N, C-alpha and C positions, 0 to 999 in steps of 0.2 A: 498512230501518229497521221496528222492531216499533211496534205501534201506539201502547202507553204513551210511547216514547221521541218519537214524533211528535207526542202532545199536550204533552208536556213543552215541546217546542221551541217550540210554540205559546204556551203559557202563560207562559212565560219570557222568550223573544224577541220577540213580538210586540208593539208600541210604537203607543200614540196618536200621538206624536210621530215624524215621520220624521226629525228629525233626531237621535234616541236610537237608531234603528232600525239593523240592517245594508244601508244602500241598496243595494250591492251587490248582494248575494243577493236583497232583496224588493221591488227597485224594478219598477214593471210598465209595461213600455215600451209605450205605444198610440199611435194614428195621431196624436193633436194632439201628442203629444211631437216626432216625427218635423218636423212643420212647424213647431217652434218653432225646433229646433235649425239647420233650412236656412235661418232669416232669414224665412220667409215671414209670421210671427206675431210680433208683438212685447207684446202687451198680454194676459195670462191673466188673467180674470175668474172669480171662483168662491166660493162659501160657505166658511165654516170647515169642514175636513174631509172636502174634494173634491180636495185631493189636490196643492193649491198648493205647500206647502211642500216635498214628496217631488219634485216636478218641479224646485222651486229648488236642493235638495241635489245631486239626481243632477246637473244642469247643471253645478254648482259643482265637483264631482268629477271631471269630464272630463279636466280638465288630469293628473289620475293615470295616464291611460293613454292620452292621445295626446301625445307632445312638441310637435305643433302647434296646440295647444288650449291658451288662455290664460284664466282666468275669475277673478272677482272677485265676492264678493257683497256688497253694501251692505244691512245690516241695520238697520233704525231703530228698534228697540225699544229704550225707555228715552232716544231720542234727545233731546236739548234743542231742538225745533223753534221756539223763540224766536230763537234763534241765525239760523236759516234765514230766519225772517219778516223780520229786519232785514238782510237781502242783497238786497233786491231793485233792479231795474234802473229808475232814475226814468224813463229815456227811453219805458220802455213803459208803458200802462195797463193794469190788472186787466183779466184774471187773466193776463197775459202779461209780466208783470213779474219773473217767477223764470225763465224760459227760459235767458235768458243764465246764471245761477247754475247749473242744472241741465247747460247743455251744456260748461260748464267744469269741474264735476265728473266728467263722462262722460269728456271729454278728457284730463282729470289721470290718471283711472284706467287709459285707455289705455296714458298715457305710462309708468305703472309697470309695466303689463305687458310694453311694449316692451322695458323694459329687463330682463327676465327673458327675453327671447328673443335667442339667441345667434346668429339668423338676420340679426339688424338690424345694420347698420353700425356700427363700432366708435367711427366719430366720432359719431355720433348717440346712442349710448350714452353717450360722455362729455357732449355736449352736455345730454340731458335729467338727467344724474345732477347737472347743477346745482341743479335744482331738486326733484328727486324720486328717492325710495327704492326699491327693485325689491322689499323685502318686501312680503308679504300685509298687507292691513288689519288691525289689531287694535283701534283705537280712531278710528270714524269721525268723531267730534266734533272731536277734536285734530286729525285733518288736516285737516277743512273748515275750520278757524279758521287753520289755518297756509297752507294754499292760497289763500285771501281775505285774508291781512292780510300776510304774508311780503312780502320782496323776491321779486321774480319775474326769474329769467333762465334765458334757455334760448338755446342758441348753433345757429341752423342753420347747417351747414358752407355752404352756398350764399349765405348773409347773413352781416350782422354781428351780435354781440350785443346782445341787445336786453333791457334791464334796468328795471324799474319799482320805486321806491323806495315804501314803505308811507306811503298817504294816505287821509285821510279818504274821500276819492272814489274808487273803485277801478276802475278804466280796464278793466269788464269785455269790451267789445267789443274791444280790442285784445288782450288775454290769448287771449278765444276765437280770435280771427281766427289769431293767429301759432300756436296750438296745432293747429288744423283744418289750416293748411296743412303744417305738419311731417307731421302724421300720414298727409296725404294723398300727400304727396312720398317719405315713407320706410318706411310702414308694409308688411310681406311681406304672404303669401297666407295667416297661419295666420288660425285663427278667433278673436277675442277676444269674448268672454262677458260682459256685465254686469249684473249681475241684482239690483234693486230688488226687496226682500222686508219684511213687518211695517211697512209705510206706515200701518196703522191706529194706530200708537201715540198719534196728536194728535186720533185722531177723536173729538168729544165731542158733549155734546147739541146737535144741530142747532137748536135753539131760541136759543140764545146765539150771535144772527146773527153778532156781528164775529168773535169768535173760529173760528167754523166757516167764513167767509168767508174768513180768510186762510189755513185749511187749504186750503179748496178750490181758492183762487189757485195755492197750490203743487203741489198735484197735477193740476191741470189744465196748470199749466205744464209739469210732468214728460211729459206725454202728448206736447204740442206739442214739447218739445226732442228727444224719441226721434221723431218725426215729423220735424223738420226734419234730424235725421242721418242717418235713412234714406235722403232727400232728395238730402241731401252727399256720401253714399257709396253711391249706388245703383248705380255701376259693378259687374260682377260680380267685377272682381278684388280689390273690398273685402269683406272678410268680419268685420264689425262689428256686433255684435247685443245693443244695450241691450232688456233684458227686464224690463216692469215686472210685477209678480203682487200684486193686490187685489181686497178682497171684493168681493163683486157689490153688496151695499147700498151700498157709498161710491160705486161705478160709478155707479150708478143715479141719486145726488144730484149729479152733475157735470151743470152747465148750460151747453153752451158752443155758438156757433153751428160750429164745427169738428167738433164730437164725432162727426158722422154719416159725416166721413172717415175716423174710424180704425175702423171697422167691416172695412175688409180686413184690418187688422192686427190684430184681437182674435179671441181663442178663448174660448169661455164653456166652462166642464168641468162639462157635465150627464152625469150616468148613470143608464142604465136598467137593467132587469134582466139582461138580455143581457150588458152589459158589466160589471155586478158580478160575474157567475157566470163571466166569464172572469178577473177578477181573482182571485175567491177560487180559482179552478182552479190560476193560475199561483202564488198563495203556499202553499197546500196543497203543492203540488209541490215548491215550492223548501224547505218546511219540511222534506220527506224529507232534501235534500240540494243543496247550492247550484249543483250542476251537473245535476242532475235534469229529464229532459225534461219538458216540460209535458203533463200528463195529462187527459182530457176532465173536465169538471165533476162529473159523475154518477159517476166512477170515485172521484175523490179525497173527494168528499162524501160516500159510503155507506161509504168507508173509517173515516171517522172518528164519521160518526153511525148510529145505530141505523135501518133503513131500516123504520122504523114513524111511525105518524100520533101529533100530539099531540092527546088526549082534552080536550075543553073544555064549558063550558056546565053546566048542570043534570043530574046524574045522567051528566055526561061521554058526553052522547049526541053532540056534532058532533064532527067530525074535520078535523084541517088537517095539510097537511105540515109537517114540522119549517123546512125553505125559508120556505115563506109565511107560518109564524107568526112566523118572525124579522122577514122584509120588512117584516110590518104595524107594527113596532115602530121602524122605522128612518126616516130621511128618505133614504132611498136614498145615501147617502152611503160611500165607502170607508170613513171612520174609524168608522162606526157597526155595518157588518158586522166589522171587525176586532176591536170591543170586545167584540160579543155572542160572537163564537166564542172569543176569549182566554178569557171569563171561564167559558164552557163548558167548556172545556178545563182550566182551573185546578179548577174543582168536580169534575170527574170525576178528575182526578189525586188530587186529595185524598182522595176516596174510595175511590181503590185500584182504577178500572176504566179499561179501556181502549177502552171507545166510549161516545160521547155518547147518553144516554136521552133519549126525549123528556120525562121527568120533570124532568130537569136543565135543559131547554131552559126549561120554564115557571117551575122555581126561581129562576134567575138572573133572568127576566124584572124583577125590581123592582130588584134593582142595576142592570140597565141602565137603567132607568126615570130610576133616580137619578142616572146618569149623562147621559143623555140632557137633562135638567132642568137639571143644573151647566154642560153645555154651552152651552145656550140663553141661561141667565141671563150668561153670561161675553161671549157674541158681544153680547148686546142692552145688556148694562150702560151701557157708555160713551155709549149715544143715551137711554136709559130707565132712570134710576140706581133707579125704583121697583119694577123687574123682581121681585123677589124677594116683597115684598106683592103684589102684582099675581098672582102665581102662588097668593097667598094668597085673593084674590077667587074663583077658578076652584075652589081646594080648599072653600073656603066652600058655593058652589053646588053642588059633588059631583054634578054632571051630563055626562054623555057628550054630550048634545045639550042645546040651550038658546037660548033668543031673545037677540036684542041687547038687548031692556029689561029681559030678567033681570039679565044682566051689568051694564048701567048702572045698574041700581036698587042692587045690590049695591057696585058700585063707587063709587058716590057717596057710600055710609056711610062708606067709607074715607078717601075726600078730607074729609068733614066732621070726622070726628075726628081729623084730622090724621095719619093711619097712612101716607096716598099725597100726595106734593106735586103729581104732574101733575093738572091739572084737565082737559085736553082728553080726555075719553073714546074720542072718533072717532080723534085721532092713536093712541091706546093700541092699540083694535083694528084700526088698520091695521097696525102694527107687529107685532101678535101674528101678525096673518096673512101680513107678508111673511116671517116667520120661522117658520112653519108651525106654531105653536103651535095656532092655530086653523084651519077650514076652514069652506066653505059646505056646507050640506045641503040640496041641491034639493029641489024638491016630489015629486019622482021619486026620492028616497032616495040620489041620489049625492052622492059627497062629492068637493068640490073643493078641493084644498091648492096653494098655491103651488111646493112642491118637485117636484111633480108638473108642473106645467103653468106657467113662469115667466111667463108673460103672463096668469095669471088675476088678477082683482082682486076685490076684497073686495064683496060685494054684501050692503048693509045693511038689504035688505027681506027675506033669507032668514035660517033660523035657522043658528046655528054648530054647530061639532062639534070637540071636544078632540082633539088627535093623539093615536093609539091608545097610542105609546110613552109617553105622558106621565100615563096613568091611575094607575098606582101610586104615582108620586111624588108626584102630586097628591091621593091619598087618593082615587081615583073610585071603584077596584075594590079 
């Protein structure tokens, strides 16, 4: 493929949203994915842009490639969570009162998938069809309402028909036990993946204690339900794999005595320079062709970028490699690199060129900075609605490095004139640090950002530094 055609493929077909992209062509299969597919890990935790959706889309597509794999993705975007909050099991105390609901939902999904499986006994097909349809889920809210309120009838060939009529007090435990017994006795050796995604839809201001407590209990119960199902079907002949995808900041807020037990089943999506380079090598190789052998990073990088340095500083006296220049503007997330390279390719194609020049890399830095600001605003807004105006505080100060007191003084002015509603400035600083808008600057001039070290904590006695990728969006440079 010629360079120009390659850049056009990158510009036109690399997407920020994994669900909009050719997943079969561009999905990068790394070690963590293999452990998820084998059922060793059920909880996938990571920031926005680290690959959660790409993995969930890949898993969901596996049923198209293998007749012994069945998948269902439960997307909770725009889901009426209040309907779930009303379906608690009164026999359990918080945060366990939704475990039965989640188990019922998971087992019902498995029954739907068993109906699609021609290897399942015909009598079981007939039995399950009394309460379930084999079609894929198109409206999750509708199905949840049906499954929790309709007449429930399942005929086990080994038992008599069991029917529950609609009542105000739903017999959750009896339903769940019946479904669990039928699945245990009649499921085959196929693989069943149940994917939970977009669970942050009802994640709101953590200061609203009552609403957040309901959401926290619901999510905690889901983790516990998956853990119980793992235990119930731990025999190696079962291949039932419920998988939860959740943002790391939400996971961090879960407080439960059993949380430490989840560690064995959890994967945190962390990226370093080496992994990012392997990902880029894979994607550029696949931009040549979906069957292209994966080439070394250095080879594919130099095929689309000039092997020249970026000139910086006064009189352009400083130099930096193109890759390092891009790295410092990102938060080491795959989505950041995909966006930066994509914009470089677009600009180069529009200019009629077939190699990305260092000047182009510098030119698109502003567009990338605006992208990064928008990404962070979207991520923080549910828990900090003032985030757009808080960025205005940083723009007004207009410094790369500043003291905590400088920030507080300007912030207090915005609170006093009513521009910002959040009065807890320490909470704001902590959230800005947690999302790597700011980092600490040590006495030795080292910079400590959370995205580089997830165990890092904000030191209020040190100066803070703004993330380099936000400079232009905040008019600092």
